[in-house]
N, C-alpha and C positions, 0 to 999 in steps of 0.2 A: 446440567450445561452440557455441550458435548466435546466430548478429548479430542484436542487436535492429530489429527495423524504425524506434522510436519512440525515442526518449533515456529513464528508470525515471525522471527525476522528468517526464515529461510524462505516462506513465505511473500516476507516483504519485497525478498532480494527476485525471487522467481516474477513478481508483478513487475518490478520496477525494471527490470530486463525487458516482458513481454512490452507489458507497454508502452516502451521505449525503443523498442524492434517494429511495431504495430505503428508506428507514426514515422519510422526509417527516419530515428535519430540517432548519430552514433555519438559516444561517451561524448566527444571533442564539442560535441552542438552544447553540453552543460559548461561550456566555459566561463560563462558569464556568472558561472553561479556555484562552479563546482569544479575543482582540477577530474581530470579523468582517471588519476590516482584512487583518488578517492568514491568517485560514481563505483568503479571498480568494485573496490573493498567494499558498496553497497548490495551491488548487483550479485557478490558470492555471501553475501552472507557474515561477512566478517567483523562488517562495524553496522550500528541500525542509526540511524539520521535523526537530530532535534528538530520537534514539530516545526521549528522556522523554515528549516532546513527542508523540510519535506515539502510544505509549500512551494520552496524557491522551484524546486525540482519538478512541482505537478506544474506549476506554473507553462515552463518549457514544454511540458509534453502537455499544453491546455485540457488537463485534466481535473477535476478535484481533488485534494489531498483526502478527503474520507473516501474517494474511489478507489484510490490507490492502496488504503488500510485495508475495505470492502474487500478489495478482489485479494490480498495477501492472507484477510485470513478464510475465505472462501479456498485461497488453494492449499490453506493448510491444513481444513478438514478432510482434502482428502473427496471419496466419495458422498461425503455428506453435504458436498458444498450450497444447495439450494436449504439444505434444511439450515442451517448455517445464516444464510441472507439472509431468510427469511424471521430467522431471529435476533436477530442485528437490527431488523427493521422494526420489527414488532415492539422489544426493550424500545428503542428512539421514541417510539409515538406514543407508546405511554409514557416515558420519560418526560417527553416533552407534554404529553396533555395536563400530568399531574401538577405540571413546574409552575409555581407562583410568583406572579412579579410583583 
């Protein structure tokens, strides 16, 4: 396992802010799912969202919630971004291949 250079909460904070800005959304655009104050605390890494809240926020951004988590892991990895993304993809494929229905 690759040691992260940044903790995952800070990585998620950076991912949320980056995707929000790339989609040209303001914090106020999330008013149906979150307060501006709460979104600000997420983007500053002060709080972590629940999975349900992450899904709601991702829907406003028009991205899959897993993309936000993957981006957070990649940002946390610093220079090891590509290695982390490849490792996550490999782990997921392996787990799905071994899954018993």
